[in-house]
N, C-alpha and C positions, 0 to 999 in steps of 0.2 A: 643684238648684232654686233653697236657698237667697243664695243670692250672687247670682240675677241682679239687676239693677238699670235701673231704668225711668226713663228722662231725659225728666221731662214738664214741662209748664207749662201754669199756669192753673187753678189746685184750685179759686179763685173762681168758674170759668166755670161750677160744680155747686151751686155755695149758690143760695141764693134761689130754685129752681122752683117751680113750683106749676101753673102755667094750662096745661101741655103733659104733666101727668101723667095719664093711660089709666087709666080704673080698672076692676080685670080682670073678664071673665067671670065672673059666678060660676055655680054650678051650680044645678040644679032640683032635684036631692036630694043630699044627703051622702053620699060615697062611704066604703067602708069595706073597705079592700083587706087581706086577707090574702096576705100573701107571705113565700115559701122560700125561702132562699138557702144552700146547703147543708148541710143538712136543720135550719137555725135560722127557725123562722116567730114570726111578730109580725105586725101590725098596726098599720093605720095610719088614720087619721080622716081626710079631704079634705075643705075646703069650696069650691073654685076648680079652674076648669079647667086651670088655671096650675101650680098644687100635683099634678095628677097625669101632667100634661106635666113635670114636673122627675121623678117618680118614676121615670115610662117613659124617660125619660133614664137616671135612674138603674139601672134595669133591665137598660139597656143595657150601661152598665159594668160591671156584675158578671158577663155574660155575654163581655163582650170580656179580661176576667181570668181567663176559664175554669173561671168558675161556670155551675151550673145553675138555672135562677131560675124557679117555678112561683107565680103570684097568681091570686087572682079578687074580684071584687067579692060581698059576704057579703049585699048586700043581693037581689043580680040571681041568684046563685047557682043552676043549675038542680036540681031534685032529682030525686032518684033515681039512679040509672049504666046508664052506656050506650056500648059499644064507639065507635059512632062518632066520627069526629076530623074536623078538618082542619088541614093542611099546607099552610106557605109559608115559602118562601126568598129571600132579598133579600140587595144589598150595601148598600142605602141605608136608614139608622139610620133615615130620616124618615118613610120607606115602612114601617119594619118596627113603629116607633111606631103609623102609622097603623092595620093590621094590628090591632094589639093593642088598641089603639081599640075596633075595632072588634069583637071577638073578645069583650075584658070586655062591651061590650057587651048582648051573644047570652047575656049568664051563663055565658058558658066559662070551664071553669079553661084559664089559658095557660102553657104551658112553653117559655121560652125559652134558647137558647143559643147559641154563635158557634162559625166554622174558623176561624182566626188565618190558616192555610194557605191559604185564598183568597176571605178578608175578607168570609164570608158568611154573615149570623144566620140560624138554623134555630128556625120555629113551628109547636108543636104545640098546638092549641084541642080540649077534652075537654068533652062534657056531662053530665060526669057530677059537678060539683062540690059539697063538703057547703052544706048549709043550715041553719046556725048559726043562733039567736035576733039579728037584727041591730041588739038592744039593748045585747047583753053583747061589748062590743068592751072590747080589751085594748091600751096606747098608753101609752107609758111617761111616768110623772107626776113632777113635780117640784118640792117643797114651797116656798113662797118666805114664806110663816107658817106660824101653827100652825095654823090652818084652809082655806089656802088652796093651789093648786095648779095649774099651766101647764105646757101641754106646747111644746116650741119649735119653730120653722120649720125647715126640710130644710135651708139654709144660708144665708148673709149676704147681707143685700141689695145687688143691683146697680142702676147705671143707665148709662144711654146719653145723652149730653147731643144727640146731633143727631137722635134717635127722639122723645126723652121717656120712653121705656120704662123701666119697673123690673120687675125681676125678681129671683126668688133664685138661689145659686149653683146648679150644676148637681150640686156635691155638696159635703156639711159643709167639707173640708179646702181648700176653693178660696178665694185669695185673692190681691188684686189693688192695685197701685198704680199705678192709669192715672187723669190728670188732663187729658187730653186732647180738647176736644169733640166728637171722630170718634171716643172709644173707652169703652167700659165704664171704671166706677169702681165701687169697694167702700169709702172712704172717703169722711165727708162731715163739714158742722158740726152741731152739736147743733142747731142751728132750722133743718137739713133732714132731717127727721123725715118721708117719705111713706108710710103705710100701705098696701102689700097687700091692702084691703080693711078692711071698718073692724072685725075680728075682734082684727087684732093688733096690738100695741102694745109698748111696752117695759119691762124688768124699773125698779124704783126701787133706787136704791140701798141701801137699807133690804129692800127683797127680795132684790137678789144679796148683800149679806151674810148673810141668814138661810139662800139658797141655799149658800153658801160653808161657812158658820162653826156652822150653829144647828141642820140638819134631821138625823129620824132615818133614816137609811137601813138598805142593808144591808153586811154584811161580805165585803168584796175583801182576799185576800193578807192575809189575817190582822187585817185591819183594819177593828173596827166601826164604823157611819156614815160610810162610803166615800161621801165625795161630788163627788170628782175628783182628780184625778193628770197632772201634766204629760206630753207624752211627742210623740214623731214620727209624724206619718202621714202617709204617701208623700213623707218627706223634709221635713216642713215642721213645722218648732214650735208647738204651742200646747198646748190647754187639755180634758182630757175632763173630763165631766160625768158623772157616773152617776144615773138615776132613783133615788128613793126605795125603788122593789124592784125590785134588780138581780143575773143571775147571770153572772158571765167566763164567756165559750164556754172548752171543757175544752183545743180544740184550740191556744189561744193564749197566748203565754208569759204569766204573772201578770206582774202592773205591782210597782216598785219604788215607794216614796216616795209613798205614798197619803196624801192630806189635810197633806201635807207645805207648807205655805205657803212654805220658802224661808229666812226669813230667816237660817235657820243653814247652810242647806245647800242647791244644787241637783240632789239626789237624785233621779232621775227624768228631767231634762231633755231626755240624752241616753239613758240607760236602757231608756226603754221605747222602741223602735222597731219600729214598727211599718207595714209591707206595705198595701197597697189592696186586697190578699184578707183580712190580717188585720183589718182596720177593718172589713171589708164583714161580716167577723161581729158584731163589737165593736156597729158599728150597728146591727145586726140583733137583740141582744140587749137595744138601749134605750139607747145611749150616747148624747151630745152631744160634737162638736166644733167648739173653739172657736179659730179656724188666726189663731196671727199676723199682724197685719194692718200693717207695715213700715211704720210710723207715716211720713206726709207735716205737710210745712208748705210753704205757698207753693209748692205743685208739686213739691218734691223729696224723695227720698224720704232720711231718716236711714239711712244706711248701718250705725252702729254697732248698730242695731234689726234685722239682718238677719237675725237668729237668730231673728228671731219673736214679739219683745213686742208684746203684744196690749194693746191698749184699745178696750172695746166700749162707747157713749155708754146712762146707763142714762136715765129720764123726769125725774132729780133735775137742777136745773141744774148743768153743771158738772161732774159728774159720772162717773165711768166704772169699771165693771170689767177690771180689768188683771189679765194673767199672763206672768209670763217670767221669765230664769236665777236670778231672785234676789225673786221677788216673786209669792203670790197674794192678790188684796182686792182691796179700791173704793180709790179716790184721787180727785183735783180734774184733771180734763180740762186735757189740755196746748192752752188757746186760744192761737194759730186752727188747730191741728193739725186734721187730718182721722182721725176713729176710725169704724170700723165700727158694724156695728147687724145685730144677731141679734132678729127679734122672738118673742117667746110669744104666746101662747092663752092663755085662762082657761078654766078647766076648770070647766062646768059639770052639775051636777050632775039629771039628768034628773026 
C-alpha cells in the first residue's frame, strides 16, 4: 500500500475555495454514543450528523474485520430491561447504516456483525440499554496547555472539488494524495482551512509542542508520561498519540520507542506494526493516529516520502506538526506544499 503513487495534477485547483463550501447539518441534540468493540468500551460525543455518519461507517468497518460492535445513545437509552428485539440483515452498507440510525433514534442498543462468506451485515436491536447520567461522558482528552484540553476529530479533512463537499476520513489511518478536481484530496495550503462546523479548529504550534513534549500522561510500556509512538497501522506509517489518561489494550503487543523523537534512532517506525483489528482496540482505548501524508508539491507526490512522512498544519502561520522516520516535533511548513489537516475541539467544562 505504501508504494502506491498517484500521478495527479493541479494541487492549486483546490486552494482558495470558499463560496461552494456547504455547512454541515447540526444536530438538534448532542449524541453521547457508548460503544463496545471486542469487550473494549468507550464513549464519544458527537455534535453533527456528519460525525455520526462517519462513526456508523467505522462500525461497519469493525464488523467487516470480524468484530462484534454494540452501541447505544446514552441520552436516548431505554430504561429497564426487555427481551423484545428487532433483527435486520442486508448486503448494503448504506441500508445497514440507515437501520442503525433508526434503532438509535428509538433508544435501542444495537449489535452489528458481518458474514464475510455471504457479504451480509446482521443487526440486532434490544430495548434494554442502560441509562447512565448523560452529563457523565468519558472521552479521550489531550492536554495542550497546563489548563486546557482538546479532543481530536475522527479522521483527516478531505475535500472534493467537483461537489465542494468537505468531510472527515472514514478511518484515522486513511490518507490520500489526490489533486485532480474530480477526486478527493486531503492535502491543503495553510490558507485553505475550512471548518466542519464552528466548533473545529487547528492546534497552535505552541499547543502542538505541549502535546508532544510537555504534558503529564499515563505510563505505557514502562514509559512514564507516554505521549506518542511511531507505528504502522493498516500498513500506513504514522504517529499514534496517547490521551492524557490511557491504558494499552492487553491483547495488543506493547509498542517500543514510546516518546522517541527520532533524532538518534527510528525505533518503533517499523517495529510497531499493527493490523486494522489491532488498531480498533487501540482506538477504542482512546488513541489518535496521524497517518503519513505523502507530501505533494505542484500536484506531484514526493516519492522519497512514500513511507509516511507526515506534516499537519497548525494555526500558527507557516508552522506544522511533523513526524517521520527521523523526526517527531514541530517545524516550518514546506510552502507551497500541501499538508494535512486534523481538527481538534476545545473541551468546555459543564
